[in-house]
N, C-alpha and C positions, 0 to 999 in steps of 0.2 A: 542727101549729102550735106554735111556740116560746112557752112561757108562763113568765114570770119573776115570782116572788112576792117581796114585801117586807113585813116586819113589824117592829115595835119596841115597846119599853116595855110588856113583859108584867109586869115587877116581881114575879116569884115570890118569896114570902117575906113579903109584907105583905097585909093588916094583921095577920093571925094565920094559924096553920097551916091551919085549916079552910077559910077563904076562899081562901087561896093554893092549896090542893089542888084545890078546885073549879075555880079559874081554870086551873090546870095541866092538869086533865083536859079542859077546854074547848079549850085551845090544842092539846092532843094530838089531839083529834077533828078539829080543823082541819088539822093536819099529815097525818092519815090521809086527809082528804077531798082533799088536793091531791097526794098522793104519786104518783099514777099519771099525772098530767098536767104536773107541774112539771119544767121543765128545770133551773131553778136557784132557790134560795131565799137571800135576803139577810136576815139578822137584824141590824137596824140599832141595836143597843145596848139595854141595860137589860132583857135577858131575866130577870136576877135583880135583886132590890132590893139585894143585896150578894153579892159573890163575891170571895174571896181564895184563891189557891192557895199552900199551903205546899209544901215539897219532897215530902212524902209524904201530905198531907192536903188534901181539898177539902171545902167545906161540906156538911153533912149534908142529905139529902133530894134532891128533884128527879129521882128515878130514872126516872120516867115520861117526862119530856121529854128527858132525856139518852139513854134507850133509843130513843125515837122518832127523834131526830136521827141516832143511829147507824144505825137502820134505813134512813133516807132515803139517807145516804151509801153504805151497803152496796149499795143498789139503784141507784146511779148518779146520784142527784140531786146537783147541784153546790151545796153549802151553804157560805156564807161568813158570818163573824161580824165585825161592827164593834163595838168596845167602846163602852159608854156611860159616863156619869159614875158609875153605881152598880156597874158590873161591869168596871172597867178593869184590875183586878189579875189578869189572865190571863197565865200564864207557860208554856204548852205543853200543858196537859191536853187541850184540845179538839183540837189538832193530832195528838197522839199516840194518843188513845183514840177520837176520833170522826172523824178525817180531815177536820176542818173548819179551814181557815185563819182565823187571827184577825188583824184589822187594828187598829192603834192610832192610825191617822191616816185622813184621808179618802182615798177611792180614786176612780179614773175608769175606767169600763168602756165598751167598745163592744158594744152589743147590737142585732142586727138593723139595723145601719146607723145607730143612734142613740147619742149619747154621754150617759152617765150620770155625774153627780157624786154620790157617796154618802157621807154622814157622819152621825154621831149628832146633832150640832148644838150640844153644850154648849161654851160658851166661844167661840163664833163670832159675828161681827158686832160692831158698836160697843157700848161700854158693858160692864156686868157685870164691872168690873175686879176687884172683891173675889173673885169666884169664879175668875177667870183666875189671880190671884195664888195662891190656895189650891191650885188644880190643879197649877200649875207647881212650887211650892216645898214642897208637902206630899204631894198625892195621887200625883204621878208622880216624886217625889224618890226616888232609889235608896237613899239612906241611910234615909229614913223607911220604905221598903218592907223594907229589911234588918232594921230594928229590930222592925217588926211581925212579921216572919217568926220572930223569936226569942222572941216572947211565946207562951205556951201557947195553942193554938187556942180552947179553951173561953173564955178571957178575951179574946183578941184579936178573935175573931168576935163575941162577945157585945157588946163595946164598940163595934165597927164597926156592928153591927145597931142599937144604940141611937141612934147619930147618924144612921144612914140613915133610921130611922123618924121621927126628929125632922124631918129634911129633907122626907120625904114628907108629914108632917102640915102643915108650913109651906106646902108647895106646894098642898096640897088646899084650904086656906082662903084662898088668894089670890083677889082679885076678878078678874072677867073681863077688866078693863082691863089687869091685869098680864100675863095670858096673851097678850093682843093685842099688848102692847108687846114681849114677848119674841119672838112670832111675827114681828113687823115687823123685829126685828133680824136674824133669819135671812133674811127676804126681802131686806133691804138687802145682806146678805152675798152672797146668790146673785146679785143684780144686779151687785155689784162683781166677783165672779168671772166673770160673763158678759162683762165688758169685757176680761178677760184672754184667754179662749178660749170659743168657743161650746159650750154643752152643751144638749142637748134637755131633759134632766130633772135637776133638783136635788132629790135625795131626802134628807129629814131625818126624824128622830124627835124625841125630847126634849120637845116642847111639848104632846104629847097632844091636839092639835087637828087632826083630819083636814081636809085642804084640798088642792085643786089650783088653782093660780092662774097665769095667763099672765103672764110677766115680759118677754117679748120675742118676736120672730118665731120661731115654732116652738120656744119655750123655756118650760118650766113649773117652777114651784116646787111641790114635793109634800111635805106633812107627813103621816106615816102614821097619826097618832092614837095610840091605846093599846089595851091589853086590860084596863084597870081599869074604864072606863066605856063606851068606844065599841066595843071588840072589832072594830077595823077593820084592814084590810091593803090593800096595793096589788097589782095584777096588770097586767103588760104583756104583750100578746099578739103583739108584733112590729110592731104598728101604733099601737095606742092604749093609754093608761094609764087605769085605773079604780081608785078606792078603794071597797072593798066592806065590808059589815058581816057578820060570821059569826054566824048564828043557828042553833045546833045543834039546837034543839027541833024545827024544821020543815024544816031543810035550806036555808032561805032565805039567799041571799047578795045582799042588796039593794044596789044601786049607791048610794053616797053622793055621790061626786064622779067626774067624768070629765074628761079633757082636751078633750072636745068641748064641754062646758058648764061654766062656772065656778060655777054655783049648785047647791045640793043638789037632788036629784030626789026624795028621801024625807025 
């Protein structure tokens, strides 16, 4: 049976080395648990809390997860990476060293007769104009990327990590209403795209709130949650989609959401 896995928002690197390393080990245990049954794995952004590739330098650390991803692709698992707003500065390392294609825009895939729209989700939907401006004229600006590339990595990565942590702290203390508002923007975006062409599943990360919600006939909005608080991922078995929580202590993979029911079962 074809099994496709989706995960996002692991944010390796925060809030400190010890916590990040524990989370990295947990994520690698999950990769170990799925490697014999996964046909494909989509990492839908923000695997790292910050990532910038210099010509000959990549950020220090993360050897466990990079090695595990290489093991998956070496064993025939089709792994794809969609950049998020924290790790969008990828310029070829994953393709060359890990045999993992990297996508900087949304993608559409046909899987077992179902159509999937997959994107991290940052800057999509109505509103959020400030971030959209920053992303267009600063984060993805080639001149800004070129200038950062000429700064010594110790300074450039340190500066970027500082702002990344500030952003993560600001998001952590946001009220639940703010998350719901951002989630609603993505749902509105999925409903808008649905008018252009039918997709069975709209897969997003970014909002850290696991959810499967019907938005039309045989069409579902899916948010993957995160690996900071929820430790959730999605699995599609060729017929149905489920969001599950990975609990490595007892091997439990409790179902959190399913496209058969919109309410949590646990």
